[in-house]
Backbone as a chain_set.jsonl record, in Angstrom:
{"seq": "MELDMENGKITVGDKTFTCTSLPENLQKILDQGGLIASLDKED", "coords": {"N": [[-6.102, -8.496, 11.617], [-4.376, -5.668, 10.562], [-3.146, -3.821, 7.906], [-1.082, -1.24, 7.172], [0.249, 0.094, 4.682], [1.109, 2.497, 3.75], [2.127, 3.891, 5.952], [3.808, 2.008, 6.988], [3.086, 0.002, 8.938], [1.99, -2.84, 10.751], [-0.688, -4.306, 12.322], [-1.645, -6.645, 14.646], [-4.008, -7.933, 16.533], [-3.254, -6.846, 19.698], [-0.698, -6.157, 19.15], [1.826, -4.304, 17.447], [3.692, -3.987, 14.524], [6.508, -2.887, 12.641], [7.182, -2.144, 9.209], [8.647, -1.851, 5.951], [7.619, 1.066, 4.408], [5.555, 1.808, 1.562], [6.726, 3.471, -1.37], [5.433, 6.599, -2.583], [4.67, 6.556, -5.337], [4.277, 3.802, -5.862], [2.22, 3.237, -4.064], [0.197, 4.739, -5.228], [-0.261, 3.295, -7.584], [-1.333, 0.913, -6.509], [-3.641, 1.983, -5.304], [-5.082, 2.618, -7.546], [-5.927, 0.218, -8.455], [-4.046, -1.647, -9.26], [-1.234, -2.548, -11.435], [-1.937, -2.875, -14.209], [-4.467, -1.633, -14.352], [-3.698, 0.912, -13.601], [-2.003, 1.645, -15.71], [-3.868, 1.616, -17.782], [-5.391, 3.834, -17.138], [-3.747, 5.918, -17.783], [-4.004, 6.574, -20.435]], "CA": [[-4.859, -7.938, 11.137], [-4.502, -4.418, 9.801], [-1.911, -3.505, 7.191], [-1.002, 0.163, 6.765], [1.457, 0.114, 3.867], [1.529, 3.886, 3.585], [2.912, 4.284, 7.123], [4.701, 0.921, 7.366], [2.675, -0.598, 10.213], [1.125, -4.017, 10.743], [-1.269, -4.489, 13.647], [-2.296, -7.936, 14.858], [-4.495, -7.891, 17.907], [-2.715, -5.696, 20.444], [0.706, -5.983, 18.794], [2.094, -3.507, 16.254], [5.002, -4.221, 13.945], [6.854, -1.945, 11.582], [7.699, -2.703, 7.974], [9.017, -0.807, 5.006], [6.455, 1.695, 3.787], [5.638, 1.882, 0.112], [6.905, 4.807, -1.943], [4.178, 7.22, -3.023], [4.282, 6.128, -6.681], [3.742, 2.446, -5.789], [0.933, 3.315, -3.388], [-0.754, 5.254, -6.209], [-0.599, 2.168, -8.459], [-2.251, 0.045, -5.765], [-4.902, 2.699, -5.127], [-5.792, 2.625, -8.831], [-6.382, -1.138, -8.758], [-2.953, -2.48, -9.746], [-0.426, -2.007, -12.5], [-2.665, -2.802, -15.481], [-5.493, -0.592, -14.23], [-2.989, 2.193, -13.56], [-1.553, 1.936, -17.072], [-5.056, 1.913, -18.59], [-5.863, 5.186, -16.795], [-2.822, 6.917, -18.33], [-4.355, 6.873, -21.826]], "C": [[-5.154, -6.692, 10.336], [-3.138, -4.099, 9.203], [-1.986, -2.077, 6.688], [0.305, 0.325, 5.995], [1.978, 1.528, 3.662], [2.452, 4.326, 4.726], [3.848, 3.183, 7.615], [4.378, 0.29, 8.697], [1.772, -1.792, 9.963], [0.623, -4.194, 12.163], [-2.009, -5.815, 13.67], [-2.715, -7.986, 16.317], [-3.976, -6.645, 18.605], [-1.242, -5.451, 20.146], [0.838, -5.198, 17.489], [3.531, -3.744, 15.819], [5.256, -3.161, 12.888], [7.403, -2.702, 10.379], [8.056, -1.535, 7.063], [7.747, -0.234, 4.375], [6.667, 1.763, 2.277], [5.907, 3.308, -0.339], [5.57, 5.308, -2.511], [3.73, 6.723, -4.398], [3.737, 4.694, -6.683], [2.392, 2.413, -5.09], [-0.149, 3.796, -4.353], [-1.207, 4.141, -7.159], [-1.583, 1.236, -7.771], [-3.618, 0.693, -5.594], [-5.742, 2.712, -6.403], [-6.212, 1.219, -9.269], [-5.303, -2.046, -9.312], [-2.278, -1.87, -10.956], [-1.196, -1.839, -13.814], [-3.725, -1.702, -15.444], [-4.847, 0.785, -14.235], [-2.536, 2.599, -14.956], [-2.726, 2.288, -17.988], [-5.557, 3.332, -18.338], [-4.959, 6.272, -17.35], [-3.158, 7.323, -19.759], [-5.063, 8.184, -21.997]], "O": [[-6.079, -6.668, 9.524], [-2.119, -4.106, 9.893], [-2.847, -1.741, 5.876], [1.34, 0.652, 6.575], [3.169, 1.722, 3.423], [3.431, 5.038, 4.504], [4.606, 3.399, 8.562], [5.274, 0.057, 9.509], [0.908, -1.768, 9.087], [1.415, -4.229, 13.105], [-2.877, -6.08, 12.838], [-1.88, -8.069, 17.217], [-4.225, -5.524, 18.161], [-0.602, -4.634, 20.808], [0.067, -5.397, 16.55], [4.46, -3.708, 16.627], [4.319, -2.607, 12.312], [8.009, -3.764, 10.519], [7.79, -0.377, 7.383], [6.906, -0.978, 3.87], [7.796, 1.774, 1.787], [5.376, 4.254, 0.243], [4.698, 4.516, -2.868], [2.54, 6.492, -4.61], [2.813, 4.401, -7.443], [1.512, 1.646, -5.479], [-1.282, 3.317, -4.304], [-2.386, 4.05, -7.5], [-2.564, 0.811, -8.382], [-4.643, 0.024, -5.725], [-6.968, 2.807, -6.344], [-6.792, 1.055, -10.342], [-5.619, -3.132, -9.797], [-2.684, -0.817, -11.447], [-1.119, -0.79, -14.454], [-3.861, -0.931, -16.394], [-5.394, 1.724, -14.814], [-2.669, 3.76, -15.344], [-2.603, 3.146, -18.862], [-6.094, 3.964, -19.248], [-5.356, 7.437, -17.388], [-2.64, 8.328, -20.246], [-5.414, 8.555, -23.117]]}, "num_chains": 1, "name": "protein.A"}
């Protein structure tokens, strides 16, 4: 299974499904390791 939250795609085997993509600000929080890690980096 591959989850592409930025583009809103889920791939399982040879099937691809669409889902709601994450807004840029939420993707940034995930890329920084989660909400707490993101808040710690703002200091």
